[in-house]
C-alpha positions in Angstrom: 46.0 -176.4 -127.5 46.3 -175.0 -124.1 43.6 -173.7 -121.9 41.7 -170.6 -122.8 43.1 -167.4 -121.4 42.0 -164.0 -120.3 43.1 -160.9 -122.2 42.6 -157.6 -120.7 41.1 -154.6 -122.7 42.1 -152.0 -120.0 42.3 -152.3 -116.3 44.0 -149.4 -115.1 43.6 -145.6 -115.1 47.3 -145.1 -115.3 48.3 -144.0 -118.7 49.0 -147.2 -121.1 51.1 -147.2 -124.0 49.3 -146.6 -127.4 52.0 -148.0 -129.9 50.7 -150.3 -132.3 52.0 -153.8 -132.9 50.9 -156.9 -135.0 48.4 -158.1 -132.4 45.5 -156.0 -131.5 41.9 -156.6 -130.5 39.1 -155.3 -132.8 35.6 -156.6 -131.7 33.7 -157.8 -134.7 29.8 -158.0 -135.1 28.1 -159.5 -132.2 26.6 -162.7 -133.2 25.1 -163.9 -130.0 24.9 -163.9 -126.0 24.9 -166.2 -123.0 22.3 -165.2 -120.6 23.7 -166.2 -117.2 22.7 -165.9 -113.4 23.4 -162.7 -111.6 26.9 -162.5 -110.9 28.1 -165.4 -112.8 31.9 -165.9 -112.9 34.6 -168.3 -114.0 37.8 -168.8 -112.4 41.1 -169.5 -114.2 40.9 -173.2 -113.1 37.5 -173.3 -114.6 38.7 -171.9 -118.0 40.8 -175.0 -118.3 37.5 -176.9 -119.0 35.4 -174.0 -120.4 33.6 -176.1 -122.9 32.7 -178.7 -120.2 31.7 -175.9 -117.8 29.3 -174.0 -120.2 27.7 -177.3 -121.7 26.9 -178.6 -118.2 25.7 -175.2 -117.0 23.3 -175.0 -120.0 21.8 -178.3 -118.9 21.7 -177.7 -115.1 18.6 -179.1 -113.6 18.0 -175.7 -111.8 16.5 -173.2 -114.1 17.8 -170.3 -112.1 21.3 -171.5 -112.0 21.3 -172.5 -115.8 22.9 -170.5 -118.6 20.8 -169.8 -121.7 22.4 -169.0 -125.1 20.7 -166.7 -127.7 22.4 -167.1 -131.3 22.3 -166.1 -134.8 21.8 -162.3 -134.4 21.4 -160.8 -137.9 21.2 -157.2 -137.0 22.4 -154.8 -134.6 21.0 -151.3 -133.5 23.1 -149.2 -131.3 20.6 -146.9 -129.1 23.2 -146.1 -126.5 22.7 -143.1 -124.4 24.9 -140.1 -125.4 27.8 -139.0 -123.3 26.2 -136.8 -120.5 28.1 -133.5 -120.0 27.6 -130.2 -118.3 28.1 -126.8 -120.0 29.2 -124.2 -117.7 27.9 -120.5 -117.8 31.5 -119.3 -118.8 31.4 -121.4 -121.9 33.4 -124.7 -121.4 31.9 -128.1 -120.6 32.9 -131.3 -119.0 31.8 -134.8 -119.2 29.8 -135.9 -116.2 29.7 -139.6 -117.1 29.7 -142.0 -120.1 26.0 -142.8 -121.5 24.8 -146.3 -120.8 25.0 -148.9 -123.5 21.8 -149.8 -125.1 22.4 -152.6 -127.7 19.4 -154.1 -129.6 20.0 -157.5 -131.7 17.8 -158.9 -133.9 17.3 -162.7 -134.6 15.0 -164.6 -136.8 15.6 -168.3 -136.2 13.6 -169.2 -133.3 10.7 -166.7 -134.4 7.9 -165.9 -132.0 8.5 -169.1 -129.8 12.1 -168.0 -128.8 10.7 -164.4 -128.4 8.1 -165.6 -126.0 10.6 -167.7 -124.0 13.0 -164.7 -123.7 10.5 -162.1 -122.4 10.6 -164.4 -119.2 14.1 -162.7 -118.7 12.9 -159.3 -118.8 14.3 -157.2 -116.0 17.6 -157.0 -114.1 17.9 -160.4 -112.7 20.3 -161.8 -115.5 23.8 -161.0 -116.8 25.4 -161.8 -120.2 28.5 -162.8 -122.1 28.6 -161.6 -125.8 30.1 -163.9 -128.4 31.5 -161.9 -131.6 31.6 -163.2 -135.2 35.4 -164.5 -134.4 34.2 -166.6 -131.6 35.5 -164.1 -129.1 33.7 -164.3 -125.5 33.3 -160.8 -124.2 33.0 -160.3 -120.5 34.4 -158.2 -117.7 36.8 -158.6 -114.6 36.3 -161.2 -112.3 36.8 -159.6 -108.9 37.7 -162.9 -107.3 40.2 -164.1 -109.8 42.3 -161.7 -111.9 42.9 -164.3 -114.5 39.1 -165.5 -114.7 36.1 -163.7 -116.3 32.7 -162.6 -115.1 29.5 -161.9 -117.0 28.8 -158.2 -118.0 26.4 -156.9 -115.3 23.2 -156.0 -117.0 21.0 -152.8 -115.9 18.3 -154.4 -117.9 17.5 -157.1 -120.3 14.2 -156.4 -122.4 12.7 -158.8 -125.0 10.4 -156.6 -127.1 7.1 -157.6 -128.2 7.4 -159.0 -131.6 6.7 -157.0 -134.7 4.4 -158.5 -137.3 5.7 -159.4 -140.9 4.2 -156.5 -142.8 4.4 -157.9 -146.4 7.8 -156.1 -146.9 10.1 -157.3 -144.0 10.1 -160.4 -141.8 8.7 -160.4 -138.2 11.0 -158.6 -135.9 12.2 -160.3 -132.8 14.5 -157.6 -130.8 16.7 -158.3 -127.7 17.7 -155.2 -125.9 21.0 -155.1 -123.4 21.3 -152.1 -121.3 24.5 -151.9 -119.2 27.3 -149.5 -117.9 30.0 -149.3 -120.5 32.8 -149.6 -118.0 32.2 -153.3 -118.0 33.6 -153.8 -121.5 35.9 -150.7 -121.6 38.0 -150.0 -118.5 37.0 -153.4 -116.9 36.5 -155.5 -119.9 38.2 -158.9 -120.5 37.8 -161.5 -123.4 38.6 -165.0 -124.5 39.8 -165.3 -128.0 41.1 -168.9 -127.8 38.1 -171.0 -126.4 39.2 -173.7 -128.7 35.6 -174.8 -129.8 32.7 -172.9 -131.5 30.7 -171.5 -128.6 27.4 -170.7 -130.3 27.3 -173.9 -132.2 28.2 -175.9 -129.0 26.3 -174.1 -126.4 22.8 -174.8 -127.8 20.4 -174.6 -124.6 17.4 -176.8 -124.0 14.2 -177.3 -125.8 10.9 -177.9 -123.7 8.8 -181.0 -124.1 5.4 -181.8 -123.1 4.2 -185.0 -121.9 0.7 -186.5 -122.5 -0.6 -189.6 -120.8 -2.9 -191.0 -123.5 -3.7 -194.3 -121.8 -3.5 -195.9 -118.2 -4.1 -199.4 -117.2 -2.9 -201.1 -114.2 0.8 -201.6 -114.2 1.2 -199.5 -117.5 1.1 -195.9 -118.8 1.2 -195.0 -122.2 2.9 -191.6 -122.9 3.3 -189.0 -125.8 6.5 -186.9 -125.6 6.7 -184.0 -128.0 7.7 -180.3 -128.4 4.9 -177.6 -127.9 4.5 -177.3 -131.7 3.9 -181.1 -131.8 7.2 -182.5 -133.0 7.3 -186.0 -131.5 10.7 -187.1 -129.9 10.0 -190.9 -130.6 11.5 -190.6 -134.2 14.8 -189.6 -132.9 14.9 -191.1 -129.5 12.3 -194.2 -129.6 15.0 -196.7 -128.9 16.9 -198.2 -125.9 19.6 -195.7 -126.1 17.2 -192.8 -126.0 13.8 -192.4 -124.3 12.9 -196.1 -124.4 14.8 -196.4 -120.7 13.5 -196.7 -117.4 16.2 -193.9 -116.3 14.3 -191.4 -118.4 11.1 -191.3 -116.6 10.0 -190.9 -113.0 6.6 -191.9 -111.5 5.1 -190.9 -108.1 2.0 -192.1 -106.3 0.9 -188.8 -105.2 -2.1 -190.2 -103.1 0.0 -192.8 -101.3 3.3 -190.7 -101.2 5.6 -193.5 -102.7 7.8 -193.5 -105.6 6.9 -196.1 -108.5 9.6 -198.3 -109.9 9.5 -199.0 -113.7 10.1 -202.4 -115.0 10.7 -201.4 -118.5 9.8 -198.8 -121.4 8.7 -199.7 -125.0 8.2 -197.5 -128.0 5.9 -197.9 -130.8 7.0 -196.6 -134.1 3.4 -196.9 -135.3 1.9 -194.6 -132.6 5.1 -192.8 -131.6 4.2 -193.5 -128.0 5.9 -195.0 -125.0 4.7 -197.4 -122.7 5.9 -197.4 -119.1 5.5 -200.6 -117.4 5.1 -200.7 -113.7 6.6 -203.1 -111.1 3.8 -202.3 -108.7 -0.1 -202.0 -108.6 -2.0 -198.9 -107.5 -5.5 -198.4 -106.2 -8.1 -197.0 -108.8 -8.4 -193.3 -107.9 -5.0 -192.9 -106.9 -3.2 -189.7 -108.4 -0.1 -190.6 -110.4 2.6 -188.1 -111.4 4.5 -188.9 -114.6 7.3 -186.9 -115.8 11.0 -186.9 -117.4 13.9 -187.0 -115.3 16.0 -183.6 -115.3 18.1 -182.5 -118.3 21.3 -183.6 -116.9 20.0 -187.1 -116.1 18.4 -187.3 -119.7 21.8 -186.2 -121.2 23.5 -189.0 -119.1 20.9 -191.3 -120.7 21.7 -190.2 -124.2 18.8 -187.7 -124.6 20.7 -184.4 -124.9 19.1 -180.8 -125.1 15.7 -181.6 -123.8 13.7 -180.7 -120.5 10.2 -181.6 -119.6 7.5 -178.5 -119.0 6.4 -180.3 -116.0 4.9 -183.5 -114.4 1.5 -184.7 -115.7 -1.0 -185.9 -112.9 -3.4 -188.6 -113.8 -6.3 -189.8 -111.7 -6.3 -193.7 -112.4 -9.7 -195.0 -113.3 -8.7 -198.7 -114.1 
């Protein structure tokens, strides 16, 4: 299979032929979106390794450079603005401009946990690609590369406050995308031959919390779990998972020095990880304990997770 290629919806104001052939583009229901940094664009060279590019971008150690997938839309409400037109005193009217698209998608999977996370994207600082039911990636013209693709410029993304389950319908989680229709009409492009299932491949990251449950000189015992209490030990409590020194980072904040680990062991009984240190510390020192970044975790075999942040412990023994 060749590299994914760009298809133009319409790029010119010059009249285009309207005869119909066997091949035509008819967007299907939108199943998901990729939230991307402002002005995110891909060149034709990058399209040759599209799966790798998007996968790596979804695990970028920088939150502001990362892409964030939203999948499994179950409903769509089109609340787009009507065409704006002026009616003249003598009777005729003329279209002033197209109304802005205002697309509202509902998801169920992820619930309020995902809803809360998406509210951090509210505003105009992010753009988006859409993915339809035929695995077509919808975007807009990349001004820097005619054979590339750029994310649709959003005027606003807004994740609405959730609506409670009222006994007649499930709780509602609604994602609102507002943008100029030119981006997928006159300037729209799409990829229909990605070669992989976009929404089932680009899954995004899960947040995990670290808790230091015990500390002793040259050893720390750590719990690694999701915010809802799902412990990662059951899946990653081995030497090809989190039981590796490459997965953790320790820093002596008081002394301003890094701490080297000599080993990591996992207890299936307690579901805790014990980090063995190569050097001692002074009682009262503040030690920062954390996981490495998501890219480094993926290299170590732990794919799809990111720590919520370092835990600082003031040593007492």
